[in-house]
One Martini backbone bead per residue (centre of mass of N, CA, C, O) as a GRO file, in nm:
protein
   99
    1MET     BB    1   0.299   6.595   1.575
    2LEU     BB    2   0.570   6.462   1.753
    3PHE     BB    3   0.654   6.110   1.832
    4LEU     BB    4   0.814   5.905   2.054
    5VAL     BB    5   0.797   5.540   2.026
    6ARG     BB    6   0.806   5.278   2.258
    7MET     BB    7   0.797   4.922   2.181
    8GLU     BB    8   0.704   4.629   2.370
    9VAL     BB    9   0.669   4.285   2.359
   10ASP     BB   10   0.429   4.076   2.554
   11TRP     BB   11   0.425   3.766   2.485
   12PRO     BB   12   0.254   3.495   2.509
   13LYS     BB   13   0.360   3.175   2.580
   14ASP     BB   14   0.057   3.048   2.484
   15MET     BB   15   0.055   3.121   2.198
   16ASP     BB   16  -0.081   3.057   1.916
   17PRO     BB   17   0.086   3.026   1.627
   18GLU     BB   18  -0.141   3.112   1.430
   19ALA     BB   19  -0.227   3.367   1.580
   20GLY     BB   20   0.051   3.499   1.566
   21ARG     BB   21   0.072   3.518   1.257
   22ALA     BB   22  -0.183   3.691   1.220
   23LEU     BB   23  -0.085   3.931   1.388
   24VAL     BB   24   0.168   3.997   1.226
   25GLU     BB   25   0.020   4.058   0.960
   26ALA     BB   26  -0.168   4.280   1.070
   27GLU     BB   27   0.057   4.467   1.169
   28ARG     BB   28   0.197   4.510   0.899
   29THR     BB   29  -0.039   4.628   0.741
   30TYR     BB   30  -0.100   4.868   0.932
   31SER     BB   31   0.186   4.999   0.942
   32GLN     BB   32   0.221   5.042   0.633
   33ARG     BB   33  -0.018   5.229   0.595
   34LEU     BB   34   0.085   5.453   0.790
   35GLN     BB   35   0.345   5.504   0.631
   36ARG     BB   36   0.217   5.589   0.360
   37TYR     BB   37   0.052   5.835   0.514
   38GLY     BB   38   0.277   5.964   0.733
   39LYS     BB   39   0.237   5.877   1.042
   40TRP     BB   40   0.475   5.660   1.017
   41ARG     BB   41   0.791   5.774   0.980
   42HIS     BB   42   0.944   5.574   1.187
   43LEU     BB   43   1.120   5.240   1.193
   44TRP     BB   44   1.284   5.066   1.467
   45ARG     BB   45   1.476   4.829   1.572
   46ILE     BB   46   1.563   4.659   1.866
   47ALA     BB   47   1.829   4.518   1.963
   48GLY     BB   48   1.731   4.219   2.129
   49VAL     BB   49   1.424   4.308   2.084
   50PHE     BB   50   1.067   4.295   2.104
   51GLY     BB   51   1.087   4.588   1.925
   52ASN     BB   52   1.045   4.958   1.905
   53VAL     BB   53   1.117   5.262   1.733
   54SER     BB   54   0.917   5.561   1.681
   55VAL     BB   55   0.771   5.799   1.448
   56PHE     BB   56   0.506   6.027   1.486
   57ASP     BB   57   0.262   6.208   1.269
   58VAL     BB   58   0.026   6.410   1.426
   59ASP     BB   59  -0.258   6.615   1.522
   60SER     BB   60  -0.295   6.442   1.800
   61HIS     BB   61  -0.332   6.270   2.083
   62ASP     BB   62  -0.582   6.114   1.987
   63GLU     BB   63  -0.459   5.997   1.731
   64LEU     BB   64  -0.239   5.836   1.865
   65HIS     BB   65  -0.423   5.664   2.040
   66GLU     BB   66  -0.577   5.533   1.807
   67ILE     BB   67  -0.343   5.402   1.663
   68LEU     BB   68  -0.232   5.231   1.902
   69SER     BB   69  -0.510   5.088   1.987
   70ASN     BB   70  -0.519   4.947   1.679
   71LEU     BB   71  -0.312   4.760   1.731
   72PRO     BB   72  -0.284   4.425   1.730
   73PHE     BB   73  -0.058   4.433   1.975
   74PHE     BB   74  -0.168   4.612   2.212
   75PRO     BB   75  -0.223   4.395   2.446
   76TYR     BB   76   0.123   4.340   2.430
   77LEU     BB   77   0.209   4.638   2.508
   78ASN     BB   78   0.483   4.846   2.587
   79ILE     BB   79   0.452   5.205   2.630
   80GLU     BB   80   0.647   5.491   2.522
   81ILE     BB   81   0.603   5.854   2.536
   82THR     BB   82   0.753   6.128   2.335
   83PRO     BB   83   0.766   6.443   2.287
   84LEU     BB   84   0.848   6.654   2.006
   85ALA     BB   85   1.101   6.894   1.905
   86ARG     BB   86   1.262   7.114   1.742
   87HIS     BB   87   1.588   7.176   1.664
   88PRO     BB   88   1.787   7.462   1.618
   89SER     BB   89   2.044   7.287   1.480
   90ARG     BB   90   1.907   7.221   1.242
   91ILE     BB   91   1.958   7.259   0.900
   92ASP     BB   92   1.624   7.280   0.841
   93ALA     BB   93   1.593   7.515   1.019
   94PRO     BB   94   1.485   7.797   1.094
   95PRO     BB   95   1.582   8.086   1.177
   96ALA     BB   96   1.650   8.243   1.452
   97ALA     BB   97   1.584   8.481   1.650
   98PRO     BB   98   1.727   8.720   1.790
   99PRO     BB   99   1.787   8.812   2.129
   0.00000   0.00000   0.00000
C-alpha cells in the first residue's frame, strides 16, 4: 500500500538546542533505516517549509501508523496522509483490460 504523507514540523520555540540536535539525529537515523528497508520510498523537502512530502510503501494502515507514531519528531508534526493507487497511464503499468 502506497501513501503520500506530508509532514510539517511545529517546533517549540523554547526547545533546548541540545535536545533539538539530539532529536534531529534520532529522526535522521530512524528515517534512513526505513529508507534502506524500502518502507520510506521517497523523501522530498518542501522548499521554504520545515517539512517534507514522502511516499511510504507499507503492508497496512496500522503499519503506517506505527512508523509515523515512532518518529522522534512525532509530537511536533502536523501530518496529512493520502492513499495512492497506480495510474493506468504509467509506462510501467500492466496493460489494462479492454472495456
